[in-house]
C-alpha positions as CSV (number, residue, x, y, z in Angstrom):
1,M,239.6,135.5,101.4
2,A,241.9,137.9,103.4
3,F,245.0,138.9,101.8
4,S,247.9,139.8,104.2
5,S,249.4,142.1,101.6
6,L,249.2,143.5,97.9
7,A,252.1,141.2,97.1
8,A,250.1,138.2,98.4
9,F,247.2,139.2,96.0
10,I,249.8,139.5,93.2
11,K,251.1,136.0,94.0
12,V,247.6,134.5,93.6
13,L,247.0,136.6,90.2
14,E,250.3,135.1,88.9
15,Q,249.2,131.5,90.2
16,N,246.1,131.9,88.2
17,G,247.7,133.0,85.0
18,E,246.2,136.7,85.6
19,L,249.5,138.5,85.8
20,A,252.1,139.8,83.1
21,R,255.6,141.1,84.3
22,V,257.0,143.9,82.2
23,P,260.5,144.1,83.0
24,A,261.4,146.5,80.2
25,S,261.9,150.0,81.2
26,V,258.5,151.8,80.9
27,S,257.7,155.6,81.9
28,P,254.7,156.5,84.2
29,N,254.6,159.5,81.8
30,L,251.9,158.4,79.5
31,E,253.7,155.1,78.4
32,I,252.2,153.0,81.2
33,T,248.7,154.4,80.2
34,E,249.1,153.6,76.5
35,I,250.1,149.9,77.3
36,T,247.4,149.3,79.8
37,D,244.6,151.0,77.6
38,R,245.6,148.3,74.7
39,V,245.7,145.4,77.0
40,S,242.5,146.3,79.1
41,K,240.4,146.8,76.1
42,E,241.5,143.4,74.8
43,G,240.6,141.7,78.1
44,G,244.2,141.3,79.0
45,K,246.1,140.6,82.2
46,A,247.1,142.6,85.3
47,L,250.3,144.4,84.7
48,L,253.2,144.6,87.0
49,F,255.8,147.2,85.6
50,E,259.1,146.4,87.3
51,N,261.2,149.0,85.9
52,T,259.8,152.5,85.9
53,G,262.8,154.4,87.0
54,Y,261.6,154.5,90.6
55,E,262.2,152.3,93.5
56,F,258.8,150.8,93.6
57,P,257.2,148.7,91.0
58,V,253.7,149.6,89.6
59,L,250.7,147.4,89.6
60,I,247.8,148.2,87.4
61,N,244.7,146.5,85.9
62,S,244.8,144.3,88.9
63,M,241.0,144.1,89.1
64,G,240.3,144.4,85.3
65,S,238.3,141.2,84.6
66,E,235.6,139.2,86.2
67,K,238.0,136.7,87.2
68,R,240.3,139.1,88.8
69,I,237.7,140.8,90.8
70,C,236.4,137.6,92.0
71,L,239.9,136.8,93.1
72,A,240.2,140.0,94.8
73,L,237.0,139.5,96.7
74,G,237.6,135.9,97.6
75,V,234.7,134.4,95.6
76,N,233.9,132.3,92.6
77,S,231.1,134.6,91.4
78,L,230.0,138.2,92.5
79,D,226.4,136.9,93.0
80,E,228.0,135.0,95.9
81,V,228.3,138.3,97.9
82,S,224.8,139.4,97.2
83,E,223.4,135.9,98.2
84,A,225.4,136.1,101.4
85,I,223.9,139.4,102.1
86,M,220.4,138.1,101.5
87,Q,221.1,135.0,103.7
88,L,222.5,137.2,106.6
89,A,219.5,139.7,106.3
90,G,217.1,136.5,106.3
91,D,218.7,135.1,109.5
92,M,218.8,138.3,111.4
93,M,214.9,139.4,110.4
94,Q,213.5,135.7,111.2
95,S,211.1,135.6,114.0
96,R,212.8,133.9,117.0
97,E,210.2,133.1,119.8
98,S,211.9,130.3,121.7
99,F,215.0,130.5,123.7
100,I,216.8,127.9,121.5
101,S,216.1,129.8,118.3
102,K,217.4,132.9,119.9
103,L,220.7,131.0,120.9
104,S,221.0,129.9,117.3
105,L,221.5,133.5,116.3
106,L,224.5,133.9,118.4
107,P,227.0,132.4,116.0
108,K,225.8,134.8,113.3
109,L,226.2,137.8,115.7
110,A,229.7,136.5,116.4
111,G,230.4,136.4,112.9
112,I,229.5,140.0,112.4
113,A,231.6,141.0,115.5
114,S,234.6,139.4,113.7
115,W,234.2,141.6,110.8
116,M,234.3,144.8,112.6
117,P,237.7,146.9,112.2
118,K,239.9,146.8,115.2
119,R,242.7,149.0,116.6
120,I,246.1,147.2,117.1
121,N,248.9,148.8,119.2
122,G,252.4,149.4,117.8
123,R,253.3,150.0,114.2
124,G,252.0,148.3,111.4
125,K,253.8,146.9,108.1
126,C,252.7,150.1,106.4
127,Q,255.0,152.0,108.8
128,E,258.3,149.9,108.3
129,I,259.7,152.9,106.5
130,I,259.2,156.5,107.3
131,M,260.5,158.9,104.9
132,E,262.8,161.5,106.5
133,S,261.3,164.1,104.4
134,P,257.9,163.4,102.9
135,D,258.5,163.5,99.0
136,L,255.7,162.3,96.6
137,G,258.3,162.7,93.9
138,R,259.7,159.3,95.0
139,L,256.4,157.5,94.0
140,P,256.0,156.5,90.5
141,V,252.8,158.6,90.1
142,L,251.2,158.5,86.6
143,N,250.7,161.1,84.1
144,C,247.8,159.4,82.6
145,W,246.7,161.4,79.6
146,P,248.2,164.1,77.4
147,Y,246.1,167.1,78.5
148,D,246.0,166.1,82.2
149,G,247.0,168.9,84.6
150,G,249.8,166.9,85.9
151,P,250.5,163.5,87.7
152,F,247.6,161.9,89.7
153,I,247.4,159.4,92.3
154,T,244.3,157.3,91.0
155,L,243.9,154.6,93.8
156,P,244.0,156.5,96.9
157,L,242.0,155.2,99.9
158,V,241.2,158.7,101.6
159,H,240.4,158.6,105.3
160,T,238.6,161.3,107.2
161,I,236.5,161.6,110.4
162,H,233.5,163.9,111.1
163,P,235.0,166.5,113.6
164,E,232.0,166.0,116.1
165,T,230.9,162.5,115.8
166,G,234.1,160.9,115.0
167,L,232.6,158.7,112.3
168,R,235.0,157.6,109.7
169,N,234.6,157.8,106.0
170,L,236.8,155.9,103.5
171,G,236.6,157.2,99.9
172,M,238.5,157.4,96.5
173,Y,239.2,160.6,95.2
174,R,241.9,161.5,92.8
175,M,244.8,163.6,94.0
176,Q,246.9,165.7,91.6
177,V,250.5,166.0,92.7
178,F,251.5,169.7,92.8
179,L,254.5,169.8,95.0
180,P,256.6,167.0,96.8
181,D,254.2,167.6,99.9
182,M,251.2,168.8,98.4
183,T,248.2,167.5,96.4
184,G,244.8,168.5,95.4
185,M,241.8,166.7,97.0
186,H,239.1,166.0,94.4
187,W,236.2,165.3,96.6
188,H,233.0,166.0,95.0
189,L,230.1,168.1,96.2
190,H,227.9,165.0,97.1
191,K,230.6,162.9,98.8
192,N,230.8,162.3,102.5
193,S,234.4,163.6,102.7
194,A,233.2,167.0,101.2
195,A,230.6,167.0,104.0
196,H,233.2,166.5,106.6
197,Y,235.2,169.4,105.0
198,R,232.3,171.6,105.3
199,E,232.0,170.7,109.0
200,Y,235.7,171.5,109.5
201,K,235.2,174.8,107.9
202,R,232.0,175.7,110.0
203,L,234.2,175.0,113.1
204,G,237.4,176.8,111.9
205,R,239.5,173.8,112.3
206,K,242.2,171.9,110.3
207,M,240.9,168.7,108.8
208,P,243.3,165.5,109.4
209,V,243.5,163.3,106.3
210,A,245.3,159.9,105.8
211,V,245.5,158.1,102.3
212,A,246.5,154.6,102.2
213,L,247.6,153.0,98.9
214,G,247.7,149.1,98.4
215,G,247.0,146.4,101.0
216,D,244.2,143.9,100.6
217,P,242.3,144.7,97.3
218,A,239.0,144.5,99.3
219,Y,239.9,147.9,101.0
220,T,240.1,149.4,97.4
221,Y,236.8,148.0,96.5
222,A,235.2,149.2,99.7
223,A,236.3,152.7,99.2
224,T,234.4,152.8,96.0
225,A,231.3,151.2,97.4
226,P,228.3,153.3,97.4
227,L,227.3,152.6,101.2
228,P,224.7,154.5,103.1
229,E,226.1,157.5,105.1
230,N,227.6,156.6,108.6
231,I,228.3,152.8,107.6
232,D,232.0,152.2,108.0
233,E,233.6,151.1,104.7
234,Y,235.9,148.8,106.8
235,L,233.0,146.8,108.0
236,L,232.1,145.9,104.4
237,A,235.7,145.0,103.9
238,G,235.7,142.8,106.9
239,F,232.5,141.1,105.5
240,L,234.0,140.5,102.0
241,R,237.3,139.2,103.5
242,R,235.6,137.4,106.4
243,K,238.2,138.8,108.8
244,S,238.4,142.1,110.5
245,V,240.6,144.9,109.1
246,E,243.5,145.5,111.4
247,L,244.0,149.4,111.9
248,V,247.0,151.3,113.2
249,K,247.3,155.0,114.5
250,C,249.1,157.3,112.0
251,I,252.6,158.9,113.0
252,S,251.6,162.4,112.6
253,C,247.8,162.4,113.3
254,D,245.2,160.6,115.3
255,L,243.6,159.0,112.3
256,E,243.8,154.9,111.9
257,V,244.8,153.2,108.8
258,P,245.2,149.6,107.7
259,S,248.3,148.1,109.1
260,D,249.2,146.0,106.0
261,A,248.9,148.9,103.4
262,D,251.8,149.4,101.1
263,F,251.9,153.2,101.6
264,I,250.3,155.8,104.1
265,I,250.4,159.4,103.1
266,E,249.4,161.6,106.1
267,G,248.5,165.3,106.3
268,Y,245.9,167.9,106.6
269,V,243.4,170.0,104.7
270,D,243.0,173.7,105.9
271,P,239.4,174.8,105.0
272,D,240.3,178.4,105.4
273,E,243.0,178.1,102.8
274,E,242.6,179.4,99.3
275,L,241.3,176.3,96.9
276,I,243.8,175.4,94.1
277,L,243.0,174.9,90.3
278,E,243.0,171.1,89.9
279,G,242.8,169.2,86.6
280,P,242.0,168.8,83.7
281,F,241.9,165.1,84.1
282,G,241.1,162.2,81.5
283,D,238.1,160.7,83.4
284,H,236.0,157.5,83.5
285,T,233.4,159.2,81.2
286,G,235.9,158.9,78.3
287,F,235.9,162.7,78.3
288,Y,238.3,165.2,80.2
289,S,236.9,166.6,83.4
290,L,237.9,170.1,83.2
291,A,240.0,172.1,85.6
292,D,238.1,173.5,88.8
293,Y,238.9,174.4,92.3
294,Y,239.6,172.0,95.0
295,P,241.1,171.7,98.5
296,R,245.0,171.5,99.0
297,F,246.2,168.5,100.8
298,H,249.3,169.1,102.7
299,V,251.5,166.0,103.4
300,T,253.3,165.8,106.7
301,C,254.5,162.2,106.8
302,I,254.9,159.3,104.3
303,T,255.4,155.7,105.4
304,H,255.7,152.4,103.6
305,R,256.4,148.6,103.6
306,K,259.8,147.4,103.0
307,D,258.5,145.6,99.9
308,A,256.1,148.1,98.9
309,I,254.2,148.0,95.5
310,Y,252.6,151.2,94.1
311,P,249.0,150.3,93.0
312,T,247.3,152.5,90.3
313,T,244.6,152.7,87.5
314,I,243.8,154.5,84.6
315,V,240.2,155.5,83.4
316,G,239.1,156.7,80.0
317,I,236.9,155.4,77.1
318,P,235.4,152.1,78.5
319,P,236.0,149.4,78.8
320,Q,238.8,150.0,81.5
321,E,239.6,148.4,84.8
322,D,236.8,150.5,86.6
323,A,234.3,148.6,84.6
324,W,234.8,145.5,86.6
325,I,234.9,147.4,90.0
326,G,231.5,148.8,88.8
327,K,230.3,145.4,87.9
328,A,230.9,144.2,91.4
329,T,228.8,147.0,92.9
330,E,226.2,146.0,90.3
331,R,226.0,142.5,91.7
332,I,226.7,143.1,95.6
333,F,224.3,145.9,96.0
334,L,221.3,144.3,94.1
335,S,220.3,142.6,97.4
336,P,220.4,145.8,99.5
337,I,218.2,147.6,96.9
338,R,215.6,144.8,97.0
339,L,215.5,144.7,100.7
340,S,215.5,148.4,101.5
341,M,213.6,150.0,98.7
342,V,212.3,148.1,95.5
343,P,211.6,144.4,96.3
344,E,209.9,143.9,92.9
345,I,213.5,144.2,91.2
346,E,214.7,141.0,89.7
347,N,217.9,142.2,88.2
348,M,220.0,145.1,87.6
349,V,222.7,145.8,84.9
350,M,224.9,148.8,84.2
351,P,226.2,148.5,80.8
352,V,230.0,149.6,80.6
353,E,229.0,152.0,77.7
354,G,226.9,153.9,80.5
355,V,230.0,154.6,82.6
356,F,228.2,153.6,85.7
357,H,225.7,156.6,86.0
358,N,224.6,157.2,82.4
359,I,222.6,153.9,81.6
360,V,221.0,151.4,84.0
361,L,218.9,148.4,83.0
362,I,216.4,147.0,85.4
363,S,214.2,143.9,85.3
364,V,210.9,143.8,87.4
365,N,208.3,141.4,88.5
366,K,205.4,143.5,87.4
367,T,202.0,143.2,89.0
368,Y,200.3,146.5,88.7
369,P,199.8,149.3,86.4
370,G,202.5,152.2,86.6
371,Q,204.9,150.0,88.5
372,A,207.9,150.8,86.3
373,L,207.4,154.6,87.0
374,K,207.3,153.7,90.7
375,V,210.6,151.9,90.4
376,M,212.1,154.8,88.4
377,N,211.2,157.2,91.1
378,S,212.2,155.0,93.8
379,L,215.9,154.5,92.4
380,W,216.4,158.2,91.3
381,G,215.7,159.1,95.0
382,A,218.2,156.5,96.4
383,G,222.0,157.1,97.2
384,Q,224.2,157.2,94.2
385,M,221.3,156.1,91.8
386,M,220.3,159.7,91.9
387,F,223.0,160.3,89.3
388,N,221.6,158.0,86.9
389,K,220.6,159.6,83.5
390,I,218.8,156.8,81.6
391,L,216.8,154.2,83.2
392,V,215.3,151.5,81.4
393,V,212.8,149.1,83.2
394,L,212.0,145.7,81.5
395,D,210.0,142.6,82.4
396,G,211.5,139.8,84.6
397,G,212.8,136.9,83.0
398,I,214.9,139.0,80.4
399,D,218.7,138.5,80.2
400,L,219.7,142.1,80.5
401,N,223.3,141.3,79.5
402,D,221.8,140.5,76.0
403,Y,221.8,143.9,74.6
404,D,220.1,142.9,71.3
405,L,217.2,141.3,73.2
406,V,216.9,144.5,75.3
407,L,216.8,146.5,72.2
408,S,214.2,144.1,70.8
409,K,211.9,144.3,74.0
410,I,212.2,148.2,74.0
411,S,211.0,148.2,70.3
412,E,208.1,145.8,71.2
413,N,206.9,147.6,74.4
414,V,207.8,151.3,74.1
415,D,205.8,153.9,72.5
416,P,207.9,157.1,72.9
417,A,204.8,159.2,73.0
418,K,203.5,157.6,76.3
419,D,206.2,155.3,77.9
420,I,208.8,157.9,78.4
421,I,209.3,160.0,81.6
422,L,211.5,163.1,81.6
423,T,212.4,164.6,84.9
424,R,215.1,166.7,86.6
425,G,217.5,166.2,89.4
426,P,221.1,165.8,90.4
427,V,223.6,164.7,88.0
428,D,227.2,163.6,88.5
429,V,229.4,166.6,88.8
430,L,231.4,164.9,85.8
431,D,228.4,165.1,83.6
432,H,229.4,167.6,80.9
433,S,226.1,167.6,79.0
434,S,223.9,169.3,81.5
435,S,223.3,172.9,81.0
436,Q,223.9,173.6,84.8
437,F,226.7,172.1,87.0
438,A,225.6,169.2,88.9
439,I,222.0,169.6,88.1
440,G,220.4,168.0,84.9
441,S,217.6,165.8,83.7
442,K,216.7,162.1,83.4
443,L,215.1,159.8,80.9
444,G,213.0,157.0,82.1
445,I,211.9,154.4,79.5
446,D,209.1,152.0,80.6
447,A,209.8,148.9,78.4
448,T,207.6,146.4,80.4
449,S,204.7,144.6,78.9
450,K,201.6,146.8,79.3
451,L,198.6,145.5,81.3
452,A,195.1,145.9,80.1
453,S,194.6,149.0,82.4
454,E,197.6,150.9,81.1
455,P,197.2,153.3,78.2
456,E,197.0,151.9,74.8
457,S,199.6,152.6,72.3
458,I,199.2,155.4,69.7
459,R,202.1,154.1,67.6
460,T,201.7,154.0,63.9
461,T,202.2,151.0,61.9
462,R,206.0,150.1,61.3
463,I,206.8,150.0,57.6
464,V,210.2,151.1,57.1
465,D,211.2,151.9,53.5
466,K,215.0,151.9,53.3
467,G,215.0,153.3,50.0
468,K,214.2,156.6,51.6
469,F,217.6,156.5,53.4
470,K,219.1,157.4,50.0
471,V,216.9,160.4,49.8
472,I,217.9,161.6,53.4
473,L,221.6,161.4,52.2
474,E,220.9,163.2,48.9
475,K,218.7,166.0,50.4
476,Y,220.5,166.7,53.7
477,G,224.1,165.3,53.5
478,C,223.1,162.8,56.2
479,E,224.2,159.0,56.6
480,A,221.3,157.1,57.9
481,T,221.5,153.7,59.2
482,L,219.0,151.3,61.2
483,V,220.1,150.0,64.5
484,S,219.3,146.7,63.3
485,E,216.7,145.0,60.9
486,N,214.1,144.7,63.6
487,I,214.6,147.8,65.8
488,P,212.8,151.0,64.5
489,A,215.6,153.4,65.3
490,L,217.6,155.4,62.9
491,I,221.0,156.7,63.4
492,I,221.7,159.9,61.3
493,E,225.1,161.5,61.2
494,I,225.1,165.3,60.4
495,D,227.6,167.9,59.8
496,K,226.5,170.5,62.3
497,Q,227.0,173.8,61.2
498,E,224.0,176.0,62.1
499,K,221.9,176.9,65.0
500,G,218.7,174.7,65.5
501,Q,220.0,172.3,62.7
502,V,219.0,169.1,64.3
503,R,215.4,170.3,65.2
504,D,215.2,171.6,61.5
505,I,216.4,168.5,59.9
506,H,214.1,166.5,62.0
507,N,211.0,168.5,61.2
508,K,212.0,168.3,57.4
509,L,212.3,164.4,57.7
510,I,208.9,164.2,59.2
511,D,207.3,166.7,56.6
512,G,208.8,164.7,54.0
513,G,207.5,161.4,55.2
514,L,211.1,160.1,55.2
515,I,211.0,158.6,58.7
516,D,207.4,157.2,58.7
517,G,207.5,153.8,61.0
518,I,210.4,154.9,62.9
519,D,210.1,155.3,66.7
520,W,213.5,157.0,67.5
521,V,215.8,159.1,65.5
522,I,219.3,159.4,67.0
523,Y,221.4,162.3,65.7
524,I,225.3,162.2,65.9
525,D,228.1,164.2,64.7
526,Q,229.6,163.1,61.4
527,E,232.9,162.4,63.3
528,A,231.1,159.4,64.9
529,S,230.6,157.8,61.6
530,G,231.7,154.2,61.5
531,L,231.7,153.5,65.4
532,A,230.0,150.4,66.7
533,K,226.6,150.6,68.5
534,G,228.4,150.2,72.0
535,D,230.4,153.3,71.1
536,I,227.5,155.2,69.8
537,A,225.6,154.3,73.0
538,W,228.6,155.7,75.2
539,L,229.0,158.8,73.2
540,V,225.1,159.8,73.0
541,A,224.6,159.0,76.7
542,N,227.4,161.3,77.6
543,N,226.2,164.2,75.3
544,I,222.6,164.4,76.1
545,D,220.8,166.2,78.6
546,P,217.4,164.4,78.1
547,V,214.9,167.1,78.8
548,R,216.9,169.6,76.5
549,D,217.9,166.8,73.9
550,C,214.9,164.3,73.4
551,F,212.0,165.9,71.8
552,F,209.1,165.4,69.3
553,A,208.1,167.6,66.5
554,K,204.8,169.5,66.9
555,D,201.9,169.7,64.5
556,G,199.8,172.9,64.0
557,K,198.0,172.4,67.2
558,G,201.1,171.8,69.3
559,L,200.8,168.3,69.8
560,D,203.6,165.8,69.6
561,I,204.1,164.0,66.1
562,G,206.5,161.5,64.7
563,P,209.3,159.8,66.2
564,M,211.3,161.1,69.3
565,A,214.5,162.9,68.3
566,V,217.6,162.4,70.3
567,D,220.1,165.0,69.9
568,G,223.5,163.2,70.6
569,T,225.8,165.8,69.0
570,M,228.4,167.9,70.8
571,K,227.1,171.2,72.1
572,S,228.8,174.6,71.8
573,R,228.5,178.2,72.7
574,K,228.0,179.2,69.0
575,L,225.6,176.7,67.7
576,D,223.6,175.7,70.9
577,E,224.0,178.6,73.2
578,F,225.7,176.1,75.7
579,K,227.1,178.2,78.6
580,R,229.7,175.7,79.7
581,D,233.0,174.6,78.4
582,W,232.4,171.1,76.6
583,P,235.4,168.8,77.1
584,N,237.3,166.6,74.6
585,V,237.4,162.9,74.1
586,I,240.3,161.2,75.7
587,T,243.1,159.9,73.3
588,M,246.8,159.3,73.6
589,S,249.3,161.6,71.8
590,P,250.6,160.3,68.3
591,A,254.2,160.5,69.7
592,V,253.6,157.9,72.7
593,I,251.4,155.7,70.4
594,K,254.5,155.5,67.7
595,E,256.9,154.8,70.7
596,V,254.9,152.1,72.2
597,D,254.3,150.6,68.8
598,K,258.0,150.5,68.2
599,R,259.0,148.8,71.4
600,W,256.0,146.4,71.8
601,D,257.9,143.4,71.5
602,E,260.4,144.5,74.4
603,F,257.3,144.4,76.7
604,G,256.5,140.6,76.5
605,L,252.9,141.2,76.1
606,G,252.4,138.7,73.2
607,K,250.6,139.6,69.9
608,F,250.7,143.3,69.0
609,I,247.6,145.3,70.0
610,S,247.2,148.5,68.2
611,S,246.2,151.8,70.2
612,P,242.6,152.1,70.9
613,S,243.0,156.0,70.5
614,L,243.1,155.5,66.7
615,K,239.6,154.7,66.7
616,Y,238.5,157.7,68.6
617,V,241.0,160.5,67.3
618,K,238.4,161.8,65.1
619,L,236.2,163.0,67.9
620,V,238.8,165.2,69.1
621,R,238.1,168.7,68.3
622,T,241.0,170.8,69.5
623,D,244.5,170.6,70.9
624,G,243.6,170.5,74.7
625,A,241.1,169.4,77.1
626,I,238.4,171.8,76.1
627,A,236.7,171.0,72.7
628,G,234.7,174.1,72.7
């Protein structure tokens, strides 16, 4: 389904009971974030803030549920898109020897042609109003979290072109507003726009950039999609909406932008200009991404529709709206992964606790020994899957969304001594746990049923004496709990005060026979006490560099013994000789929480929802974005 405007999408949301209008006065400075964080974590509606002190209303959480992301993409189920890709691929690859069968392909080709983006003459709706003097201060840009470096545009559709090939890239990169006509441009090392930037720098030329906000939500999704290099994101958008994207030429540069967008911000980046310190920013990992140097984006023109609506989003401790955008990617790109790389894959799930890249679950149709390892290496070498940190491969026929079942299968089929692979490679630049920027390690878990020809388990008999947990508490001041009655994994909370404390405690627990029958011992900071399993999974996956933090004790001959230890504690210079700054967990300031509590009934959002930040504030170590 093609939407003619963001307003048209809002109308559909409202018709489906998926929109809440907030007429009360609400500030873009932290208050919108706090309200949205409460609503999104409770699975609530899209929010339209109509009174922000600016001339434009603010839409947020518009794709923050399975129903809304399906409405945005015009489908009843996200799997419909994957099935359509499979059908199209099958039609295109089918052998066609007769003239009649070749003719039958023509309608398919015509359909593909109708999805291609096309340039139209004249001005678009996005250019109905041209600001006399471009001023980003007229837009209700959010200050999202207390220690953010400033206001950030969070749903920008950033257009660049390669200076020599002219190929377009559409990406989503946050933009910190520094001046009325200048922002940062946070394109990561591995992104296509960063590659374009390096080419302009090599050629000594200024780089034209155009940023669209709003329009059909399919554009927003396409900007986030992990497409192969040189595939136009607007082709994907055309496929999703079954209609080509109409583009118009910008006012002050030669780039093309969607004619039906709400705002267009035009300008340039000068690669020879000094970089600017951008950030910190409360990021999708649930931690602050710390300040670093990025290019300056100079604004030369701002245009907008007469009825423009400002779209935005927040990220932070999951779940947030981006979890559902990620879910769409999970379902849509399953078929291309099967077709191009790993045909044995049956299903793929990216748990929200894994913030997209930290945890991925895969089920496969296994037919030969070592196949799970082949799948791991194939995926770690493919596109944005190279950022994955923890990859679990299971048998086909398993419901990957049933996490208790997944844990049970890991318990049944995994011997950490032989079914674990540790390797190194690129990691997301937002990964704060890696000892080096943008390079770290990965943990692969082969949880498939083992074939007769695969190595036998050397696991000891699992007999867990829970009475020993009391001894652990008394001797080491640790709280110890099992993940579940049937899962041989122990979570131990420690008050980390000394160098090498985790390894020391682990060795002593083994020497004392206190963790016999356990396969995994997960160490967390005592501040994480009382968190649910999902929160612990989120925290540990963020805090480990697997090669460094997943280890066995050694016997006198240097052989691995006992369960695998997983050090999910925060790392520091003092206790861990960690060389980088460690970021704080993201929470809202007490003053804003109190103000939203007091005014909740004014917002018309129904039953009171307490602040999610209250659950996590004990994890915050300092005042500021840097924890240590």
